[in-house]
Predicted model as a PDB file, atoms N, CA, C, CB and O in Angstrom, pLDDT in the B-factor column:
MODEL        1                                                                  
ATOM      1  N   MET A   1       0.929  -1.256   0.042  1.00 61.00           N  
ATOM      2  CA  MET A   1       0.030  -0.139   0.098  1.00 61.00           C  
ATOM      3  C   MET A   1       1.078   1.343  -0.014  1.00 61.00           C  
ATOM      4  CB  MET A   1      -0.927  -0.281   1.649  1.00 61.00           C  
ATOM      5  O   MET A   1       2.153   1.508   0.562  1.00 61.00           O  
ATOM      6  N   ALA A   2       0.405   2.251  -0.888  1.00 66.00           N  
ATOM      7  CA  ALA A   2       1.358   3.408  -0.707  1.00 66.00           C  
ATOM      8  C   ALA A   2       0.339   4.789  -0.619  1.00 66.00           C  
ATOM      9  CB  ALA A   2       2.537   3.474  -2.105  1.00 66.00           C  
ATOM     10  O   ALA A   2      -0.835   4.795  -0.988  1.00 66.00           O  
ATOM     11  N   PHE A   3       0.901   5.670  -0.180  1.00 66.00           N  
ATOM     12  CA  PHE A   3       0.014   7.078   0.094  1.00 66.00           C  
ATOM     13  C   PHE A   3       0.949   8.110  -0.376  1.00 66.00           C  
ATOM     14  CB  PHE A   3      -0.445   7.414   1.804  1.00 66.00           C  
ATOM     15  O   PHE A   3       2.152   8.084  -0.117  1.00 66.00           O  
ATOM     16  N   VAL A   4       0.338   9.067  -1.109  1.00 69.00           N  
ATOM     17  CA  VAL A   4       1.096  10.127  -1.636  1.00 69.00           C  
ATOM     18  C   VAL A   4       1.007  11.288  -0.599  1.00 69.00           C  
ATOM     19  CB  VAL A   4       0.576  10.532  -3.064  1.00 69.00           C  
ATOM     20  O   VAL A   4      -0.058  11.654  -0.103  1.00 69.00           O  
ATOM     21  N   GLN A   5       2.045  11.755  -0.359  1.00 68.00           N  
ATOM     22  CA  GLN A   5       2.100  12.981   0.758  1.00 68.00           C  
ATOM     23  C   GLN A   5       3.257  13.861   0.495  1.00 68.00           C  
ATOM     24  CB  GLN A   5       2.266  12.440   2.334  1.00 68.00           C  
ATOM     25  O   GLN A   5       4.369  13.389   0.255  1.00 68.00           O  
ATOM     26  N   ASP A   6       3.018  15.149   0.536  1.00 69.00           N  
ATOM     27  CA  ASP A   6       3.925  16.139   0.175  1.00 69.00           C  
ATOM     28  C   ASP A   6       4.752  16.126   1.369  1.00 69.00           C  
ATOM     29  CB  ASP A   6       3.306  17.513  -0.193  1.00 69.00           C  
ATOM     30  O   ASP A   6       4.458  15.395   2.315  1.00 69.00           O  
ATOM     31  N   HIS A   7       5.964  17.038   1.391  1.00 73.00           N  
ATOM     32  CA  HIS A   7       6.852  16.945   2.627  1.00 73.00           C  
ATOM     33  C   HIS A   7       6.261  17.663   3.745  1.00 73.00           C  
ATOM     34  CB  HIS A   7       8.252  17.508   2.384  1.00 73.00           C  
ATOM     35  O   HIS A   7       6.730  17.421   4.857  1.00 73.00           O  
ATOM     36  N   ALA A   8       5.424  18.406   3.656  1.00 77.00           N  
ATOM     37  CA  ALA A   8       4.637  19.243   4.782  1.00 77.00           C  
ATOM     38  C   ALA A   8       3.764  18.196   5.661  1.00 77.00           C  
ATOM     39  CB  ALA A   8       3.546  20.456   4.041  1.00 77.00           C  
ATOM     40  O   ALA A   8       3.665  18.182   6.888  1.00 77.00           O  
ATOM     41  N   GLN A   9       3.170  17.345   4.747  1.00 75.00           N  
ATOM     42  CA  GLN A   9       2.218  16.050   5.473  1.00 75.00           C  
ATOM     43  C   GLN A   9       3.112  15.410   6.108  1.00 75.00           C  
ATOM     44  CB  GLN A   9       1.402  14.930   4.513  1.00 75.00           C  
ATOM     45  O   GLN A   9       2.710  15.310   7.268  1.00 75.00           O  
ATOM     46  N   GLY A  10       4.214  14.865   5.979  1.00 83.00           N  
ATOM     47  CA  GLY A  10       5.079  13.905   6.802  1.00 83.00           C  
ATOM     48  C   GLY A  10       5.736  14.772   7.952  1.00 83.00           C  
ATOM     49  O   GLY A  10       6.032  14.232   9.017  1.00 83.00           O  
ATOM     50  N   LEU A  11       5.948  16.025   7.747  1.00 90.00           N  
ATOM     51  CA  LEU A  11       6.787  16.574   8.718  1.00 90.00           C  
ATOM     52  C   LEU A  11       6.514  16.417  10.166  1.00 90.00           C  
ATOM     53  CB  LEU A  11       6.859  17.833   8.476  1.00 90.00           C  
ATOM     54  O   LEU A  11       7.419  16.400  11.000  1.00 90.00           O  
ATOM     55  N   PRO A  12       5.295  16.307  10.448  1.00 90.00           N  
ATOM     56  CA  PRO A  12       4.889  16.169  11.899  1.00 90.00           C  
ATOM     57  C   PRO A  12       5.523  14.983  12.530  1.00 90.00           C  
ATOM     58  CB  PRO A  12       3.365  16.046  12.049  1.00 90.00           C  
ATOM     59  O   PRO A  12       6.166  14.980  13.580  1.00 90.00           O  
ATOM     60  N   ALA A  13       5.245  13.932  11.721  1.00 91.00           N  
ATOM     61  CA  ALA A  13       5.847  12.286  12.144  1.00 91.00           C  
ATOM     62  C   ALA A  13       7.658  12.488  12.186  1.00 91.00           C  
ATOM     63  CB  ALA A  13       5.298  10.809  10.554  1.00 91.00           C  
ATOM     64  O   ALA A  13       8.391  11.828  12.922  1.00 91.00           O  
ATOM     65  N   ARG A  14       8.000  13.266  11.477  1.00 92.00           N  
ATOM     66  CA  ARG A  14       9.645  13.146  11.237  1.00 92.00           C  
ATOM     67  C   ARG A  14      10.090  14.081  12.645  1.00 92.00           C  
ATOM     68  CB  ARG A  14      10.307  13.984   9.412  1.00 92.00           C  
ATOM     69  O   ARG A  14      11.032  13.814  13.392  1.00 92.00           O  
ATOM     70  N   LEU A  15       9.209  15.158  12.770  1.00 93.00           N  
ATOM     71  CA  LEU A  15       9.519  15.958  13.936  1.00 93.00           C  
ATOM     72  C   LEU A  15       9.396  15.069  15.439  1.00 93.00           C  
ATOM     73  CB  LEU A  15       8.458  17.248  13.890  1.00 93.00           C  
ATOM     74  O   LEU A  15      10.251  15.116  16.324  1.00 93.00           O  
ATOM     75  N   VAL A  16       8.364  14.410  15.482  1.00 94.00           N  
ATOM     76  CA  VAL A  16       8.196  13.525  16.710  1.00 94.00           C  
ATOM     77  C   VAL A  16       9.310  12.372  16.804  1.00 94.00           C  
ATOM     78  CB  VAL A  16       6.721  12.839  16.669  1.00 94.00           C  
ATOM     79  O   VAL A  16       9.639  11.823  17.856  1.00 94.00           O  
ATOM     80  N   ASP A  17       9.766  12.133  15.705  1.00 95.00           N  
ATOM     81  CA  ASP A  17      10.901  11.288  15.728  1.00 95.00           C  
ATOM     82  C   ASP A  17      10.603   9.841  16.579  1.00 95.00           C  
ATOM     83  CB  ASP A  17      12.106  12.157  16.386  1.00 95.00           C  
ATOM     84  O   ASP A  17      11.441   9.444  17.389  1.00 95.00           O  
ATOM     85  N   PRO A  18       9.563   9.217  16.375  1.00 96.00           N  
ATOM     86  CA  PRO A  18       9.232   8.043  17.279  1.00 96.00           C  
ATOM     87  C   PRO A  18      10.406   7.155  17.469  1.00 96.00           C  
ATOM     88  CB  PRO A  18       8.071   7.202  16.715  1.00 96.00           C  
ATOM     89  O   PRO A  18      11.132   6.815  16.536  1.00 96.00           O  
ATOM     90  N   GLN A  19      10.577   6.779  18.732  1.00 97.00           N  
ATOM     91  CA  GLN A  19      11.549   5.979  19.175  1.00 97.00           C  
ATOM     92  C   GLN A  19      10.839   4.531  19.984  1.00 97.00           C  
ATOM     93  CB  GLN A  19      12.488   6.949  20.141  1.00 97.00           C  
ATOM     94  O   GLN A  19       9.760   4.608  20.572  1.00 97.00           O  
ATOM     95  N   PRO A  20      11.637   3.247  19.892  1.00 97.00           N  
ATOM     96  CA  PRO A  20      10.968   2.243  20.205  1.00 97.00           C  
ATOM     97  C   PRO A  20      10.613   2.215  21.743  1.00 97.00           C  
ATOM     98  CB  PRO A  20      11.674   1.153  19.748  1.00 97.00           C  
ATOM     99  O   PRO A  20      11.451   2.619  22.549  1.00 97.00           O  
ATOM    100  N   GLY A  21       9.485   1.783  22.129  1.00 97.00           N  
ATOM    101  CA  GLY A  21       8.742   1.718  23.596  1.00 97.00           C  
ATOM    102  C   GLY A  21       8.243   3.232  23.824  1.00 97.00           C  
ATOM    103  O   GLY A  21       7.953   3.595  24.965  1.00 97.00           O  
ATOM    104  N   GLU A  22       8.149   4.076  22.777  1.00 97.00           N  
ATOM    105  CA  GLU A  22       7.267   5.160  23.267  1.00 97.00           C  
ATOM    106  C   GLU A  22       5.815   4.876  22.859  1.00 97.00           C  
ATOM    107  CB  GLU A  22       7.728   6.554  22.701  1.00 97.00           C  
ATOM    108  O   GLU A  22       5.392   4.008  22.096  1.00 97.00           O  
ATOM    109  N   SER A  23       5.072   5.931  23.638  1.00 98.00           N  
ATOM    110  CA  SER A  23       3.529   5.946  23.298  1.00 98.00           C  
ATOM    111  C   SER A  23       3.380   7.249  22.603  1.00 98.00           C  
ATOM    112  CB  SER A  23       2.481   5.845  24.650  1.00 98.00           C  
ATOM    113  O   SER A  23       3.896   8.284  23.023  1.00 98.00           O  
ATOM    114  N   ILE A  24       2.622   7.163  21.472  1.00 97.00           N  
ATOM    115  CA  ILE A  24       2.433   8.492  21.027  1.00 97.00           C  
ATOM    116  C   ILE A  24       0.905   8.548  20.858  1.00 97.00           C  
ATOM    117  CB  ILE A  24       3.267   8.839  19.688  1.00 97.00           C  
ATOM    118  O   ILE A  24       0.162   7.573  20.741  1.00 97.00           O  
ATOM    119  N   LEU A  25       0.557   9.846  20.864  1.00 97.00           N  
ATOM    120  CA  LEU A  25      -1.010  10.298  20.978  1.00 97.00           C  
ATOM    121  C   LEU A  25      -1.047  11.206  19.520  1.00 97.00           C  
ATOM    122  CB  LEU A  25      -1.437  11.397  22.651  1.00 97.00           C  
ATOM    123  O   LEU A  25      -0.434  12.267  19.405  1.00 97.00           O  
ATOM    124  N   ASP A  26      -1.884  10.591  18.421  1.00 95.00           N  
ATOM    125  CA  ASP A  26      -2.388  11.379  17.457  1.00 95.00           C  
ATOM    126  C   ASP A  26      -3.766  11.946  17.512  1.00 95.00           C  
ATOM    127  CB  ASP A  26      -2.272  10.730  16.412  1.00 95.00           C  
ATOM    128  O   ASP A  26      -4.749  11.239  17.287  1.00 95.00           O  
ATOM    129  N   LEU A  27      -3.859  13.315  17.832  1.00 94.00           N  
ATOM    130  CA  LEU A  27      -5.032  13.778  17.950  1.00 94.00           C  
ATOM    131  C   LEU A  27      -5.553  14.344  16.606  1.00 94.00           C  
ATOM    132  CB  LEU A  27      -5.014  14.690  18.989  1.00 94.00           C  
ATOM    133  O   LEU A  27      -4.681  14.634  15.787  1.00 94.00           O  
ATOM    134  N   CYS A  28      -6.840  14.543  16.259  1.00 92.00           N  
ATOM    135  CA  CYS A  28      -7.296  14.918  14.921  1.00 92.00           C  
ATOM    136  C   CYS A  28      -6.697  13.857  13.700  1.00 92.00           C  
ATOM    137  CB  CYS A  28      -6.785  16.497  14.670  1.00 92.00           C  
ATOM    138  O   CYS A  28      -6.327  14.281  12.605  1.00 92.00           O  
ATOM    139  N   ALA A  29      -6.670  12.514  14.058  1.00 93.00           N  
ATOM    140  CA  ALA A  29      -5.828  11.692  13.210  1.00 93.00           C  
ATOM    141  C   ALA A  29      -6.421  11.365  11.968  1.00 93.00           C  
ATOM    142  CB  ALA A  29      -5.463  10.499  13.845  1.00 93.00           C  
ATOM    143  O   ALA A  29      -5.724  10.893  11.070  1.00 93.00           O  
ATOM    144  N   ALA A  30      -7.739  11.581  11.805  1.00 92.00           N  
ATOM    145  CA  ALA A  30      -8.440  11.273  10.118  1.00 92.00           C  
ATOM    146  C   ALA A  30      -7.816  12.205   9.332  1.00 92.00           C  
ATOM    147  CB  ALA A  30     -10.235  11.528   9.854  1.00 92.00           C  
ATOM    148  O   ALA A  30      -7.613  13.386   9.615  1.00 92.00           O  
ATOM    149  N   PRO A  31      -7.517  11.610   8.319  1.00 90.00           N  
ATOM    150  CA  PRO A  31      -7.857  10.164   7.620  1.00 90.00           C  
ATOM    151  C   PRO A  31      -6.717   9.088   8.235  1.00 90.00           C  
ATOM    152  CB  PRO A  31      -7.709  10.266   5.717  1.00 90.00           C  
ATOM    153  O   PRO A  31      -7.026   7.898   8.298  1.00 90.00           O  
ATOM    154  N   GLY A  32      -5.816   9.395   8.542  1.00 90.00           N  
ATOM    155  CA  GLY A  32      -4.607   8.370   9.289  1.00 90.00           C  
ATOM    156  C   GLY A  32      -3.419   8.369   8.497  1.00 90.00           C  
ATOM    157  O   GLY A  32      -2.688   7.382   8.581  1.00 90.00           O  
ATOM    158  N   GLY A  33      -3.124   9.259   7.786  1.00 88.00           N  
ATOM    159  CA  GLY A  33      -1.740   9.446   7.071  1.00 88.00           C  
ATOM    160  C   GLY A  33      -0.685   9.775   8.258  1.00 88.00           C  
ATOM    161  O   GLY A  33       0.331   9.081   8.313  1.00 88.00           O  
ATOM    162  N   LYS A  34      -0.818  10.452   8.882  1.00 90.00           N  
ATOM    163  CA  LYS A  34       0.148  10.699  10.126  1.00 90.00           C  
ATOM    164  C   LYS A  34       0.238   9.486  11.125  1.00 90.00           C  
ATOM    165  CB  LYS A  34      -0.375  11.992  10.988  1.00 90.00           C  
ATOM    166  O   LYS A  34       1.308   9.245  11.684  1.00 90.00           O  
ATOM    167  N   ALA A  35      -0.827   8.762  11.340  1.00 92.00           N  
ATOM    168  CA  ALA A  35      -0.668   7.677  12.221  1.00 92.00           C  
ATOM    169  C   ALA A  35      -0.007   6.423  11.342  1.00 92.00           C  
ATOM    170  CB  ALA A  35      -2.134   7.318  12.894  1.00 92.00           C  
ATOM    171  O   ALA A  35       0.647   5.555  11.921  1.00 92.00           O  
ATOM    172  N   GLY A  36      -0.200   6.396  10.064  1.00 91.00           N  
ATOM    173  CA  GLY A  36       0.383   5.279   9.266  1.00 91.00           C  
ATOM    174  C   GLY A  36       1.730   5.581   9.178  1.00 91.00           C  
ATOM    175  O   GLY A  36       2.529   4.654   9.317  1.00 91.00           O  
ATOM    176  N   TYR A  37       2.152   6.751   8.966  1.00 91.00           N  
ATOM    177  CA  TYR A  37       3.673   7.049   8.817  1.00 91.00           C  
ATOM    178  C   TYR A  37       4.361   7.085   9.977  1.00 91.00           C  
ATOM    179  CB  TYR A  37       3.962   8.286   8.192  1.00 91.00           C  
ATOM    180  O   TYR A  37       5.581   6.932  10.036  1.00 91.00           O  
ATOM    181  N   LEU A  38       3.581   7.299  11.004  1.00 94.00           N  
ATOM    182  CA  LEU A  38       4.316   7.140  12.479  1.00 94.00           C  
ATOM    183  C   LEU A  38       4.498   5.471  12.848  1.00 94.00           C  
ATOM    184  CB  LEU A  38       3.234   7.953  13.816  1.00 94.00           C  
ATOM    185  O   LEU A  38       5.384   5.091  13.613  1.00 94.00           O  
ATOM    186  N   ALA A  39       3.689   4.688  12.298  1.00 94.00           N  
ATOM    187  CA  ALA A  39       3.546   3.295  12.508  1.00 94.00           C  
ATOM    188  C   ALA A  39       4.763   2.667  11.543  1.00 94.00           C  
ATOM    189  CB  ALA A  39       1.946   2.776  12.109  1.00 94.00           C  
ATOM    190  O   ALA A  39       5.513   1.726  11.802  1.00 94.00           O  
ATOM    191  N   GLU A  40       4.715   3.382  10.517  1.00 92.00           N  
ATOM    192  CA  GLU A  40       6.070   2.852   9.565  1.00 92.00           C  
ATOM    193  C   GLU A  40       7.285   3.188  10.048  1.00 92.00           C  
ATOM    194  CB  GLU A  40       6.146   3.426   8.123  1.00 92.00           C  
ATOM    195  O   GLU A  40       8.156   2.323   9.959  1.00 92.00           O  
ATOM    196  N   LEU A  41       7.621   4.436  10.636  1.00 94.00           N  
ATOM    197  CA  LEU A  41       8.708   4.834  11.260  1.00 94.00           C  
ATOM    198  C   LEU A  41       9.182   3.909  12.460  1.00 94.00           C  
ATOM    199  CB  LEU A  41       8.455   6.148  11.662  1.00 94.00           C  
ATOM    200  O   LEU A  41      10.349   3.564  12.648  1.00 94.00           O  
ATOM    201  N   CYS A  42       8.247   3.614  13.128  1.00 96.00           N  
ATOM    202  CA  CYS A  42       8.573   2.854  14.477  1.00 96.00           C  
ATOM    203  C   CYS A  42       7.338   1.668  14.565  1.00 96.00           C  
ATOM    204  CB  CYS A  42       8.534   4.051  15.967  1.00 96.00           C  
ATOM    205  O   CYS A  42       6.132   1.836  14.747  1.00 96.00           O  
ATOM    206  N   ALA A  43       7.889   0.771  14.424  1.00 94.00           N  
ATOM    207  CA  ALA A  43       7.320  -0.552  14.823  1.00 94.00           C  
ATOM    208  C   ALA A  43       7.145  -0.807  16.180  1.00 94.00           C  
ATOM    209  CB  ALA A  43       8.079  -1.576  14.367  1.00 94.00           C  
ATOM    210  O   ALA A  43       6.115  -1.357  16.570  1.00 94.00           O  
ATOM    211  N   GLU A  44       7.859  -0.535  16.798  1.00 96.00           N  
ATOM    212  CA  GLU A  44       7.863  -0.886  18.384  1.00 96.00           C  
ATOM    213  C   GLU A  44       7.264   0.371  19.042  1.00 96.00           C  
ATOM    214  CB  GLU A  44       9.485  -1.211  19.050  1.00 96.00           C  
ATOM    215  O   GLU A  44       7.559   0.409  20.236  1.00 96.00           O  
ATOM    216  N   CYS A  45       6.439   1.518  18.593  1.00 96.00           N  
ATOM    217  CA  CYS A  45       5.672   2.293  19.203  1.00 96.00           C  
ATOM    218  C   CYS A  45       4.398   1.907  19.605  1.00 96.00           C  
ATOM    219  CB  CYS A  45       5.608   3.214  18.584  1.00 96.00           C  
ATOM    220  O   CYS A  45       3.888   0.930  19.056  1.00 96.00           O  
ATOM    221  N   ILE A  46       3.860   2.450  20.385  1.00 97.00           N  
ATOM    222  CA  ILE A  46       2.304   2.282  20.916  1.00 97.00           C  
ATOM    223  C   ILE A  46       1.512   3.544  20.116  1.00 97.00           C  
ATOM    224  CB  ILE A  46       2.159   2.475  22.871  1.00 97.00           C  
ATOM    225  O   ILE A  46       1.797   4.655  20.564  1.00 97.00           O  
ATOM    226  N   ILE A  47       0.651   3.520  19.106  1.00 96.00           N  
ATOM    227  CA  ILE A  47       0.274   4.779  18.702  1.00 96.00           C  
ATOM    228  C   ILE A  47      -1.133   4.742  18.794  1.00 96.00           C  
ATOM    229  CB  ILE A  47       0.761   5.163  17.383  1.00 96.00           C  
ATOM    230  O   ILE A  47      -1.779   3.805  18.325  1.00 96.00           O  
ATOM    231  N   THR A  48      -1.840   6.062  19.584  1.00 97.00           N  
ATOM    232  CA  THR A  48      -3.115   5.968  19.820  1.00 97.00           C  
ATOM    233  C   THR A  48      -3.595   6.861  19.011  1.00 97.00           C  
ATOM    234  CB  THR A  48      -3.501   6.098  21.080  1.00 97.00           C  
ATOM    235  O   THR A  48      -2.891   7.871  19.033  1.00 97.00           O  
ATOM    236  N   ALA A  49      -4.592   6.948  18.218  1.00 96.00           N  
ATOM    237  CA  ALA A  49      -5.314   7.826  17.097  1.00 96.00           C  
ATOM    238  C   ALA A  49      -6.480   8.135  17.565  1.00 96.00           C  
ATOM    239  CB  ALA A  49      -5.534   7.199  15.740  1.00 96.00           C  
ATOM    240  O   ALA A  49      -7.250   7.244  17.924  1.00 96.00           O  
ATOM    241  N   THR A  50      -6.766   9.270  17.631  1.00 96.00           N  
ATOM    242  CA  THR A  50      -8.336   9.733  17.835  1.00 96.00           C  
ATOM    243  C   THR A  50      -8.623  10.762  17.146  1.00 96.00           C  
ATOM    244  CB  THR A  50      -8.763  10.105  19.186  1.00 96.00           C  
ATOM    245  O   THR A  50      -7.726  11.512  16.762  1.00 96.00           O  
ATOM    246  N   ASP A  51     -10.209  11.039  16.799  1.00 95.00           N  
ATOM    247  CA  ASP A  51     -10.716  11.865  16.210  1.00 95.00           C  
ATOM    248  C   ASP A  51     -12.004  12.326  16.527  1.00 95.00           C  
ATOM    249  CB  ASP A  51     -10.619  11.549  15.220  1.00 95.00           C  
ATOM    250  O   ASP A  51     -12.826  11.516  16.955  1.00 95.00           O  
ATOM    251  N   ARG A  52     -12.356  13.732  16.352  1.00 95.00           N  
ATOM    252  CA  ARG A  52     -13.808  14.068  16.924  1.00 95.00           C  
ATOM    253  C   ARG A  52     -14.824  13.438  16.356  1.00 95.00           C  
ATOM    254  CB  ARG A  52     -14.181  15.419  16.823  1.00 95.00           C  
ATOM    255  O   ARG A  52     -15.791  13.161  17.067  1.00 95.00           O  
ATOM    256  N   SER A  53     -14.825  13.078  14.965  1.00 94.00           N  
ATOM    257  CA  SER A  53     -15.565  12.197  14.037  1.00 94.00           C  
ATOM    258  C   SER A  53     -15.585  10.757  14.281  1.00 94.00           C  
ATOM    259  CB  SER A  53     -15.070  12.359  12.768  1.00 94.00           C  
ATOM    260  O   SER A  53     -14.536  10.326  13.803  1.00 94.00           O  
ATOM    261  N   ALA A  54     -16.234   9.841  14.769  1.00 93.00           N  
ATOM    262  CA  ALA A  54     -15.990   8.457  14.623  1.00 93.00           C  
ATOM    263  C   ALA A  54     -16.093   8.052  13.175  1.00 93.00           C  
ATOM    264  CB  ALA A  54     -16.930   7.676  15.463  1.00 93.00           C  
ATOM    265  O   ALA A  54     -15.507   7.076  12.705  1.00 93.00           O  
ATOM    266  N   GLU A  55     -16.794   8.780  12.570  1.00 94.00           N  
ATOM    267  CA  GLU A  55     -17.171   8.198  11.082  1.00 94.00           C  
ATOM    268  C   GLU A  55     -15.718   8.262  10.370  1.00 94.00           C  
ATOM    269  CB  GLU A  55     -18.469   9.249  10.142  1.00 94.00           C  
ATOM    270  O   GLU A  55     -15.336   7.332   9.659  1.00 94.00           O  
ATOM    271  N   ARG A  56     -15.006   9.306  10.580  1.00 93.00           N  
ATOM    272  CA  ARG A  56     -13.574   9.636  10.134  1.00 93.00           C  
ATOM    273  C   ARG A  56     -12.588   8.790  10.762  1.00 93.00           C  
ATOM    274  CB  ARG A  56     -13.195  11.062  10.437  1.00 93.00           C  
ATOM    275  O   ARG A  56     -11.586   8.457  10.130  1.00 93.00           O  
ATOM    276  N   LEU A  57     -12.788   8.405  11.974  1.00 94.00           N  
ATOM    277  CA  LEU A  57     -12.129   7.556  12.379  1.00 94.00           C  
ATOM    278  C   LEU A  57     -11.864   6.037  12.018  1.00 94.00           C  
ATOM    279  CB  LEU A  57     -12.435   7.694  13.256  1.00 94.00           C  
ATOM    280  O   LEU A  57     -10.935   5.279  12.297  1.00 94.00           O  
ATOM    281  N   LYS A  58     -12.990   5.885  11.318  1.00 94.00           N  
ATOM    282  CA  LYS A  58     -13.066   4.576  10.502  1.00 94.00           C  
ATOM    283  C   LYS A  58     -12.017   4.642   9.646  1.00 94.00           C  
ATOM    284  CB  LYS A  58     -14.361   4.334   9.704  1.00 94.00           C  
ATOM    285  O   LYS A  58     -11.272   3.662   9.651  1.00 94.00           O  
ATOM    286  N   LEU A  59     -11.728   5.649   8.819  1.00 92.00           N  
ATOM    287  CA  LEU A  59     -10.680   5.802   7.819  1.00 92.00           C  
ATOM    288  C   LEU A  59      -9.290   5.392   8.261  1.00 92.00           C  
ATOM    289  CB  LEU A  59     -10.636   7.189   7.386  1.00 92.00           C  
ATOM    290  O   LEU A  59      -8.527   4.815   7.485  1.00 92.00           O  
ATOM    291  N   VAL A  60      -8.918   5.731   9.671  1.00 93.00           N  
ATOM    292  CA  VAL A  60      -7.588   5.584  10.371  1.00 93.00           C  
ATOM    293  C   VAL A  60      -7.708   4.172  10.679  1.00 93.00           C  
ATOM    294  CB  VAL A  60      -7.317   6.551  11.705  1.00 93.00           C  
ATOM    295  O   VAL A  60      -6.588   3.662  10.688  1.00 93.00           O  
ATOM    296  N   ASP A  61      -8.547   3.420  10.912  1.00 92.00           N  
ATOM    297  CA  ASP A  61      -8.731   1.767  11.197  1.00 92.00           C  
ATOM    298  C   ASP A  61      -8.393   1.380   9.973  1.00 92.00           C  
ATOM    299  CB  ASP A  61     -10.261   1.112  11.654  1.00 92.00           C  
ATOM    300  O   ASP A  61      -7.575   0.460   9.974  1.00 92.00           O  
ATOM    301  N   PHE A  62      -8.830   1.863   8.628  1.00 91.00           N  
ATOM    302  CA  PHE A  62      -8.530   1.257   7.365  1.00 91.00           C  
ATOM    303  C   PHE A  62      -7.051   1.472   6.991  1.00 91.00           C  
ATOM    304  CB  PHE A  62      -9.449   1.820   6.291  1.00 91.00           C  
ATOM    305  O   PHE A  62      -6.291   0.571   6.634  1.00 91.00           O  
ATOM    306  N   VAL A  63      -6.764   2.664   7.105  1.00 87.00           N  
ATOM    307  CA  VAL A  63      -5.227   2.880   6.865  1.00 87.00           C  
ATOM    308  C   VAL A  63      -4.292   2.131   7.810  1.00 87.00           C  
ATOM    309  CB  VAL A  63      -4.874   4.385   7.007  1.00 87.00           C  
ATOM    310  O   VAL A  63      -3.235   1.768   7.294  1.00 87.00           O  
ATOM    311  N   ALA A  64      -4.433   1.906   8.777  1.00 88.00           N  
ATOM    312  CA  ALA A  64      -3.624   1.145   9.803  1.00 88.00           C  
ATOM    313  C   ALA A  64      -3.581  -0.347   9.863  1.00 88.00           C  
ATOM    314  CB  ALA A  64      -4.053   1.522  11.039  1.00 88.00           C  
ATOM    315  O   ALA A  64      -2.619  -1.057  10.157  1.00 88.00           O  
ATOM    316  N   LYS A  65      -4.980  -0.750   9.482  1.00 87.00           N  
ATOM    317  CA  LYS A  65      -5.015  -2.237   9.578  1.00 87.00           C  
ATOM    318  C   LYS A  65      -4.589  -2.941   8.365  1.00 87.00           C  
ATOM    319  CB  LYS A  65      -6.356  -2.700   9.906  1.00 87.00           C  
ATOM    320  O   LYS A  65      -4.086  -4.062   8.433  1.00 87.00           O  
ATOM    321  N   ARG A  66      -4.795  -2.249   7.118  1.00 87.00           N  
ATOM    322  CA  ARG A  66      -4.895  -2.689   5.769  1.00 87.00           C  
ATOM    323  C   ARG A  66      -3.344  -3.282   5.670  1.00 87.00           C  
ATOM    324  CB  ARG A  66      -5.349  -1.395   4.625  1.00 87.00           C  
ATOM    325  O   ARG A  66      -3.147  -4.455   5.352  1.00 87.00           O  
ATOM    326  N   PRO A  67      -2.316  -2.403   5.957  1.00 88.00           N  
ATOM    327  CA  PRO A  67      -0.709  -2.844   5.815  1.00 88.00           C  
ATOM    328  C   PRO A  67      -0.371  -3.602   7.130  1.00 88.00           C  
ATOM    329  CB  PRO A  67       0.422  -1.425   5.646  1.00 88.00           C  
ATOM    330  O   PRO A  67       0.787  -3.963   7.341  1.00 88.00           O  
ATOM    331  N   GLY A  68      -1.526  -3.883   8.152  1.00 90.00           N  
ATOM    332  CA  GLY A  68      -1.151  -4.686   9.321  1.00 90.00           C  
ATOM    333  C   GLY A  68      -0.303  -4.107  10.494  1.00 90.00           C  
ATOM    334  O   GLY A  68       0.350  -4.732  11.329  1.00 90.00           O  
ATOM    335  N   TYR A  69      -0.468  -2.785  10.358  1.00 92.00           N  
ATOM    336  CA  TYR A  69       0.058  -1.948  11.670  1.00 92.00           C  
ATOM    337  C   TYR A  69      -0.716  -2.225  12.802  1.00 92.00           C  
ATOM    338  CB  TYR A  69       0.011  -0.385  11.511  1.00 92.00           C  
ATOM    339  O   TYR A  69      -1.617  -1.430  13.069  1.00 92.00           O  
ATOM    340  N   SER A  70      -0.497  -3.417  13.679  1.00 93.00           N  
ATOM    341  CA  SER A  70      -1.318  -3.646  14.811  1.00 93.00           C  
ATOM    342  C   SER A  70      -0.884  -2.787  16.166  1.00 93.00           C  
ATOM    343  CB  SER A  70      -1.272  -5.174  15.073  1.00 93.00           C  
ATOM    344  O   SER A  70      -1.482  -2.913  17.235  1.00 93.00           O  
ATOM    345  N   HIS A  71       0.097  -2.014  15.989  1.00 95.00           N  
ATOM    346  CA  HIS A  71       0.262  -1.168  16.946  1.00 95.00           C  
ATOM    347  C   HIS A  71      -0.013   0.227  16.896  1.00 95.00           C  
ATOM    348  CB  HIS A  71       1.307  -1.293  17.247  1.00 95.00           C  
ATOM    349  O   HIS A  71       0.634   1.131  17.424  1.00 95.00           O  
ATOM    350  N   VAL A  72      -1.176   0.313  16.114  1.00 96.00           N  
ATOM    351  CA  VAL A  72      -2.133   1.441  16.005  1.00 96.00           C  
ATOM    352  C   VAL A  72      -3.208   1.357  16.481  1.00 96.00           C  
ATOM    353  CB  VAL A  72      -2.402   1.793  14.934  1.00 96.00           C  
ATOM    354  O   VAL A  72      -3.947   0.572  15.886  1.00 96.00           O  
ATOM    355  N   LYS A  73      -3.793   2.054  17.678  1.00 96.00           N  
ATOM    356  CA  LYS A  73      -5.307   2.029  18.103  1.00 96.00           C  
ATOM    357  C   LYS A  73      -5.986   3.123  18.059  1.00 96.00           C  
ATOM    358  CB  LYS A  73      -5.529   1.631  19.344  1.00 96.00           C  
ATOM    359  O   LYS A  73      -5.459   4.210  18.294  1.00 96.00           O  
ATOM    360  N   THR A  74      -7.253   2.985  17.749  1.00 95.00           N  
ATOM    361  CA  THR A  74      -8.162   4.052  17.640  1.00 95.00           C  
ATOM    362  C   THR A  74      -8.998   3.954  18.891  1.00 95.00           C  
ATOM    363  CB  THR A  74      -8.998   3.995  16.331  1.00 95.00           C  
ATOM    364  O   THR A  74      -9.365   2.982  19.551  1.00 95.00           O  
ATOM    365  N   VAL A  75      -9.252   5.693  19.061  1.00 93.00           N  
ATOM    366  CA  VAL A  75     -10.047   5.673  20.436  1.00 93.00           C  
ATOM    367  C   VAL A  75     -11.019   6.744  19.808  1.00 93.00           C  
ATOM    368  CB  VAL A  75      -9.122   6.153  22.064  1.00 93.00           C  
ATOM    369  O   VAL A  75     -11.962   7.183  20.467  1.00 93.00           O  
TER     370      VAL A  75                                                      
ENDMDL                                                                          
END                                                                             
């Protein structure tokens, strides 16, 4: 699976610089690009993604589960 993002869209995940063992909270996570990129950068992190809209949060679930990122949880 591939997502097209410009440099500005990936910048927050790179600035966070996720390290193994860290827990990361992604607020306003929908549609899931940021959470997916964080999951890609660090498979040993726990990423909790949330959004105001439960309907849009389903997109995050899709983005995270399709490539098998089991360390992304949605709330």
